[in-house]
N, C-alpha and C positions, 0 to 999 in steps of 0.2 A: 348421546350427548354430542359427539363430533358432527353428526348430521345437522342437528339444530344449530350448533355453534357455527358450522360452515356456512349455512345460508344466512345467518345473522351477520357474519363477517362479510359475505357477498354484498349485502345491502350497505354496510358501512363503507366498504371499499368503493362501491359505485358512487355513493354520495361524495366521498373524498375526491374521486377522480373527476366528477362533475365540477366540484368546487375549484380544483386547481387547473382545470382545462384551459381557462384563459391565460394563466401564467405559463403553462406548457406551450401554448400556441405562440405567445409572445417570444419566449426564449428560443423556440424553434425558428421563428422568422428573423429574430435579431442576432442570435448567436449561432444558429445552425445546430442547436442541441435537440435531443429527443427525436431524431429523424428515423433512426433504425429500429428494427426488431419488434414493431407493434403487432405484427401478425403472430409472432412467437409468443409475445407477452400476453396478448388477449385471448389467444386460442389454444396455446400450448402445443402447437404443431411443430415440434422440434424434429430434426432429422439427424440420424446417425450416419456416419460414413462407412462403418463396418458393422452392420447389424448382425452378422453371423458370429461375431466375437462377444465374449463376455465384457461387461462394462462397469467401470467405476466412475461415478458422477461427482465432480467437485464443483461447489458453488462459491464464488468470490464476488462480492457485491461491486467493487470498483477497482481502480488502478492499484491502490495500496495492497489490497488483499490478493489481487491477481499476481502481483510481483512477489508477494510472500510465498506463493505456491511453488516457486521454481524448484527449490530443493526437495519439497515434498513430492512433486511430480517426477523428478529425476529418480528419487528413491523408490517410488511406487512402480515406475516403469521398469526399473532394474529387477524388482522382485516379481512383477507380473507382466513380462514382455508380451504375452499373448493377449492381454486385455486392452480394450479401447478405453482411453482416458477421455472422458467427456466433460468439458469445462463450460460453465455458464457464468454470466455476469449480468449486472443490471444496467450499468451506465454505458453510454456510447464510447467514452474514452477507455473504460475498462475493456470493452469488447475489442477496440482497435489494438490496445496493448497486448491482449491475450492472443490475437491473431498474429501479431508481429513476433511475440516472444515464444509462442508454442505452436508453430505451423505444423508440427507432427501430430498434434492432437486435434480433436473436434471441438469447435468453439460455437456457442450459441447464446442467445439471450434467455435469461431466466423468466419463466412465466409469472405474471402477476398472480397473487394468492387467491384467485377465484376458484371455486371448486371444480368448474369444468375445465379450466386451463391447466391446473396442476394434475388433474386426473388424466387428461389427454397426454400431457407431457410424460408422465410416468408410464403410461401405456405404450407410447412411442419409443421411449428410451429403454425401458425394461432393465434398469440398472441392477447389478448384483450388490452394490453398496452406494449409499449417498453420503457425501462428506461435506459439511457446511463449515465455513471459515469464520471464526471469531464469535459472532452472536446473531446469526441469521435465523431468527425464530419465527417462521411463517406458519401459523397454526394449520391452515388447510393443507398445505404441502406436507407438513409433518404427519398429520393424521392420515393422509393418503398413503404415505410410506408405511406407516404401521398397519393399515388395512391390508396392504399388499404384501406384508411380511418382508419388507425390504430393510435390511440392516441400515442403521442410521448413526452417524458419528458427528460430533462437533469437535473441531480441532482449533488449537490456539485460542481457546475460549477466553473471553474477557467480559467483565461487567463492572463498570465504574459505579461510584456511589450514587451519582445522579440517576443513572439507568436503573440501579437497584431500587431506589425509592419509587421510581415510576412503575416498574414492574410489580412492586409490592401491592399496588392498588388493584391489580388484576391477578392476584396470586392464585385463585382457584383455576383460572385458565392456564396460567404458566405451569402450575403443577402437572396438569394433564398433558401439556406439551412436552415438558422435560421428561416425563415418564416414558415417552416414546423413544428416547435415545438409548442406544446400547452402550455407547461410550461418550463421556463428556470430558475431553482432554483440555485442561485449562492451563493458563500461563503461570499462575501462582496460587498459593494457598488461600489468599483473601478472595480471589475470584471463585474458587471452588466452594468456599463456605457460603458465599452469597447465593450461588446456584442451589446449594443444599437448603438454604433458608427459604428459597422460593419453591421448594418441593422436589428438587432433583434427587433421585435415589442415591444415597451416599456411596453405595458400593459401585456405582458407575462413574463417579467423578474421580479423575486422576490428574495430578499435577505433572505435566511433562515439560514445562518451560516454554519459552517464547521462541517460535520458529523464525521470527524476524532476525534474531541474532545469527542464525545459520546462513542467512542470505547476505550478511554483511561481508564484503570482500576486503582484502587487505593488500592485494598485489597492485601497486601503483604502476607496474610495468606490464600489466595485462594488455593484450592486443587492442581491446576496445578503448581503454584509457589512452594508450599511445596514439591511436588513430585520431582521437579528439585533440591531443596535444599538437600533432602535426597540422591538423585542419585549422586550428586556432592560432598557429604560429607562436606558441608559448615556448620561450627559451628556458634552458635549464636554470639560469640565474635569476629568473623572474619569480615574484611572489604572487600567488593566485588567491584572490578572495572570491568565494562563490556564495551568492545568496540564492538558495534553492527552495523549491516548493513554496514560493512566496505568493502573497495576496497583496492587493492594494491596501495601504500605501507603502508596503515594505520594500518594493523595488525602488521607489523614490528615496527612501531612507538610505538604502545601500548605495545608490548612485551618488547621492549627495555626500555620503561619507567618503567614497572613493575620490570624488572631485576635490574635496577639501584637503585630502592627504597626498594626492598624486604628485604635487610639486616637491614635497619633502621626500617622497618615496616613489621615484620615477619608474621603478621596476615593478610597481604594483599593477596587476591586471584584475579586471572585474568580469565575472560571468554571472548573468542573471538567468534564473530558471523559474518562470512563473508556474504556479500549480496547475492552472487551467488553460487549455489551448486557445480558448476564445479570447484570452487576454494578451496573446502574443503580439498582435498588431498594436494594441494600446501601449504596451511596454516599449515597443520599438519607437512609437511616436514620442513617448516620454524621453527617451534617449536623444532623439533628434531635436526635441525642444531645448535640451540642455546644450545643444551645439557640439555634441560629442560624436565622433565616428562610431559606426555600428557594424558589427559582423554578425549576420544571422546564419545559424547553422543550416537552416533549410535551404539557403541560397548559396551556401559555400561548403562543399564537401571535399574540396581538394586540399592543397597544402598552402597555407598562408605564410608569407615571408616578410611581414612588415618589419623594417629595420629602424625607422625613425621613431624614437620613443614617443614623441608628441602625437604621432599619427596612429599609434597602436589603439585599436578600437575596443570599445566595450563589446562583450560577446553576449549574444542572446541565444540560448539553447532553446530553440522553438520546435523541437521534435519530441516525440513521445518515446519513452522506454530507454533513454540514454543517460538520465540523471545518475543512475547508480554508478556507471562507469565514470561519469564526469566528476563525481565527488573525489575520485582518485587524483585529480589535478589540484585539489584545494590544499593550501597551507592553512588558511583560515576559512571557516564555514559558518555562515549564518543560516539556520534552519527556520523557514518561514511558517506562517500560520500561527505564530506565537506572539506577535505584536498586534494581532487581530483577535476576533472571537472564534477562530477556527478550532482552537485547542491544541495547536501544534501539529507538526509532521514528524516523519521518521528521522531521528537524529542518529540512529545506529549506523547508517551507511557512511557518513563522514567520519564518525567515531572509529569505525573499523579500519579505515585508511590511515588513522592517526592524525587527522586534521585537528586544529584547535577549534573546538565547537562553541558557537554562541547561539543562544535562542532567547526569546522573550519570556515573560512570566506566565503566559497563557498556554500551558502545556498539559492540560488535564487529560488529553487523549493518551499521553505517555507519562502519566504521573509517576509510576514506579521506576521507569527507566530514568526519568529526569532526576528523581530523588537519589537514585544510585550513582549517577554520574556526578552530581553536585557533592554528594557525601565523600566522594573519592577525589575531589578537586580535579575532575576530568572534563569540566565544561564551565562556562560562565553565563550568567543571566544578564541581559540588557533590557531595560524597562522602557526605553523610548529611543527616538532617533539620535539624540545627543549622546546617550550612553553607548549606542552602537558605534558611533564615531570614536568615542573615547576608548572603548575596548579594542577596536581595530588599531588605533594608534598605539596603545600600550603594547599590543602583541607584536606590532611591527618594530617598535623600539626595543623590545625585549624578546628576540628570537628564541632565547633559551627557555623563557616561560611558555611560549607557544609550542615548542617541541615537547616540553614536559606535559602540558595539557594533552597534546595529541598522543603521546606515548602511554599515558595513564588510561585514556579513553580506549585505545586499541587493546591494551591488556584486559580491560574490563570486558570488552566484547568477546575476546577470545575465551575468557573464563566461562562465559554463559552459553557457549555453543554446544550443540548436541541434542537439542529438542526435537529435531526432525526424526532422527532414528527412534527416539523414545515414543514419538507420536505414531509412527508407522508400526512399530512393534505392538502398540495397543489396538490398532484397527485391523491388523492382519488376521487375527482369529475370527473376525466377522465375515471374511471373504471366502467363499467356497470356490476359489480359483487356484489351480496348481501353482505353487511357488517354484522358483528356480534359484540356484545359487548354493553356496556352502551350507550343508546340513538340511537342504530342502529337496523335495522331489523335483525331478527334471520334467 
């Protein structure tokens, strides 16, 4: 069955690739996207840096999943210091962030799910374990792992209602794919039950919690956060409003909200952090069109010392991998992708720092987290630009309310942490590599 399915999928993938080729070409020329990794993606010719060592392969599709891996990689490296950790990603931005965040590990592009590409990749890497993040279910790759008797784990698994309905239409294939996994570690019981309903062996599904909570920092005095504070010239008595992981037109909403309130609240600072790097210049132009001074992080890495309130600029964080530390500056945080059809972005990072968190109604990517925060009165929903302005004004006028929101959010994040260790404990038995540390062989 896998052989027949594999070549059928090859045909489907080839047709899809031909269909989207014009779009890819346009975006490559217009935005500079999809430039890297085609040799690796199409041929599977991946290269290890330390081929003489045993290897654990982690795959994280894009920036969010790559950043999630930080604590997992740290814990894995501490337990298996002699192993090479090989990390693949699919997107250009994910690749750039991985290279920046994890220079001590090997970074590559994940092969497209053609039989020849995944076969060549597994032959070249020869991993002792493959770990997929969230719900990366590529049939040909997974079948090849099983064929080669390579242990396979899914971590931080999640499957929303919409995805579940879609996968249910190809349940026979999904059952065969899910049966290849040795461990399916999921974020909560609902996700686990959906995987079992699709055919996953119940004895291989385990609820370990959400590793995103473990990455949420709480120290506003960390070196990275303080470096940003100095670079942006933010004074201790100033209030910081961050609109992060935003899409158009969310930056405009945040900018207009700040402009309408800055006269009454002259110590209010605004930091904009677009989700995608190809929009950095567009957002900069938006600020210039409003006649507002702008400070771009990419052009200013020293210490800013603007003293005149009227000249203090809007800040554009136009670098990759710094948003997590930047949230530590926020008194009030709007999490983007939630007033658009993106489905929301990670609100745990500002919550962990104790910021007063705002987001729009479209947060289905973080449905359970959103529900939990709102049920604890640890965040507020704003449904449009006017409500964003109103909520920002309310929190500025009532600092006690803002602090209470932030304190409750921070406590919630702290209560949920610990998933990383539970996850690693589940995949350790799959790895035939000597462990080190207390109670383990040296």
